[in-house]
N, C-alpha and C positions, 0 to 999 in steps of 0.2 A: 168277681174282684180280680183285678189285674195282678197276675203273679210276678214277683220280682225276677228280672233276668239275672242269673248268677254271675258274679264277678270273681275271678281268681287273679289277684294282683301280687306281683312279686316286688318286695321292698329290698333292694340291694344294699340299703344303708350306705356306710362310708367303705364300700368295696367296689372295685372294678376299674381296670384301666382299659385301653383300647382293645386289647386281646380278649376281654371278657365279652365283647360284642359277639364273638363267635358262639358263645353259649345262647345268647338271645336269638341268633339266627337259627340255631339248632332247634330252639323251642318253636319258632315260626315254621320251620320245615317239618317238624314232627307233630304238629298240632292235630291235624286231621279234623274230622267232624266232632264238634262239641257244642253242647247247648249253652256254654258259659262264654261270656266275654273274658278275654285274657289281656292283662296289662303287665308291663315291666316298668318299675320306677328306679331308675339308676341314678347315680350321683349326678349333680347338676352338670359336671364336665362332660358327661355322655349323652345328655338328652338330645341335643340336635344331631349328633352322629348316629345315634340309635334310632331317632325318628326317620332319618334319611334311609338308613339301612333296612328298616322294616316297612317303609312306605308302600302302600298298595296292598299289604297283607293284613292278616287278621289280629295281630298282636298290637295293642295300643301302647303308648309310652306316656308315662306320668312323671311328675316331680315329686320329691319327698317333703317339701316344705315351701312356703312362700311368705314373703313379707306382707303385712297388710296394706302398705302403700304402693301406688304405681311406679314410683320413682323417688329419687331424693338422696339425701347425704346418709346413707346406711351402708357403710363399707362392708363388703363381704356378703351382703344379703342378696336375694333373688326375688324379683317381683313376679307375681302370677303372670303378668303380661309378658315378661321375658320368657317364662316357660312355654307359654302359648306361642310366642314368636319363634321358639326353637323347635316347635312341632309337638309339644305335649298336649294331651287332651284331658288329663286328670292331674290331681295333686293331693298328697296326703297332708292333712293338717291335724295337729293335736296329738301326734304320736307320743306314747308314754315316755319315750326318751327325751322328747322335747319338752314335756310337761315337767318331768323330774330334773333333767339336766339344765334347762334353761328357764325354769320357772314360769312356764306358760300357763296362764289362767284360762278358765272357760271363756272369759270376755276376749282374750287375745285370740283363742282358737276360733271363736265366732267371727271376729274381725278378718281372720285369715280365710274362713269359708266365704265371707262376703267378697274378699278379694278375688277368690277363684271364680266366683259367679261373674264378677265385673269382667274378668279376663276371658270369660267363655270356657272355663275349665270346670270339669265335674269334681267336686271335693269329696274326698274320703275322710270323714270326720271320725277320730279315734277316741274312745272311751274305754275305761277299765279301772278295776280296783287293785290295791296292793294286797299283799298276803296278810298284813295286820288287819286291814278292812274286811277281807274275806273271813278271817278267824274270828273277828269280832261281830259277825253276823250283819255286816252293814253293806255287803256287796250290791244288793238290789238298789239300796237307797243312794249309795255313792254313784253307781252307774246312771241311774235315772236322773240324779241331779246334774251330773256332768252333760248328759245329752240335752237336757232342758237349757243349761247354760251355754253350750257349744254350738247349738244349732239355731242359726239366725232365722227370722221370720221370712227373709227373702228366699229361702229354699222352697217355699210353697210353689208347686207347679214346675219345679226344676229338677233336673236329674242330680241325685247325690247318693252316697252310701254312708252308712255308719259301720265302723269296724270296732267289734268288741275284743279287746285284748287284755285279758287278766295279766297284770303287771307281773305277778309271780310265775307265770308260765312262759315268759318270753326269753328264749334262749336257754332255758333251764332244763329242758326235756321233760318237765312236768306239764301235765295236761289236765284240765278239770274233766270230771265225768260227763258223760252225754246229758244226764238229767240236770246238772249244774249249768251246762252251756244252754241247754233249752230254756231253763228258768231265766237266766239273764236275757237271752234274745227275746223272750216273750215279753219281758218287762220293757225292753227297748221298743219293741214293736208298739206297745201300748201308748208309750210317750209319743212316738212318731205319729200315730193315728190321732192322738189327742191334740198334737201341735199342727198337724198338716193334713188331716183327713185322707183323701184318696192319694195324694202324693205320698203320705207316710205309710200307706199300705203297700205301695209297689217299690219303695226304696230297699235295695238289698241291705241286709245286715250281715256283714263279714264276720268270721271268726279269725282271730289272730293269736297265736301263742303256741309255738312248737308243733306246728302243723307238718306232717311228714307223709310220704306215700303210704306208710303202713297204717296211719290213723285217719287218712284224709276222707275215705269213703263213709266211714261211721260219722265222722263230724259233719260232712257236707250234707248228709242225709237226715240230720237231726232237725227237729221242728224249728222253724223260723231261721235257719241258718241259709244265707243266700250267697255263700261263697266264702273266700279265705283271703287274708292278708298274710302272705307268706315271707318269712325272713330268710334265714340261712339256706333253707331248701330251695329257694328260687335262684341260687347262684350257680347250680348245676342243671343243665337242661334235662338230663334223665330224671332227676328228682322232682323238678318242677312239672314235668310232663306226667309223671306218676301221680302227682296231686290233682292235676287237671282232669286226669282220666277218672278220678273218683267222684266227679259230679254226677 
């Protein structure tokens, strides 16, 4: 069976002006040998500049979201084709902050994943349960249902990642136990294999939710964890490199 290649992706969210590119350059300079692919997803205003600054190196650049359509009267939105044109090679879709704050459904997320493929981008499709769903014993059911609804059939034979982000752990400092992480990642893997066969076996399943240098190694070596989607800790090169070294 083909083993997934780990991916460590930094999601800068709505953070970062031009000066922040120095942190990205420091990540590229300090990366060294690693078995993981590494990506930084800055705000859309920095995608092209960061892609130019990191061109020829090992650090990939991604977008944080994309519109399902390639163009049109959608003021303020960014198409997947625009991200690709700016130099991105990946894009995050379905992040919990988009689902909660913008009402994005599984169907919308699937449309965005299809848009990413259309533009030649690798989608990172996010799923995860709320604290209420976790405490109600529904975490596995919720995450499995989200995965089935958010992953379009067109992903078969294509490169993509799934990111499990327990909503209650994002930015809170709270982290699920290793057995809890492994349980959910194993459930996601079962869905991926059911839906996509061999493609589903090789797709990395990232963990996202208060990943820090101090807990990265334990999380990244848990069963079925194929990398991390890192929020705040990716804004500082020292912290992000510390996580990458945990692979």
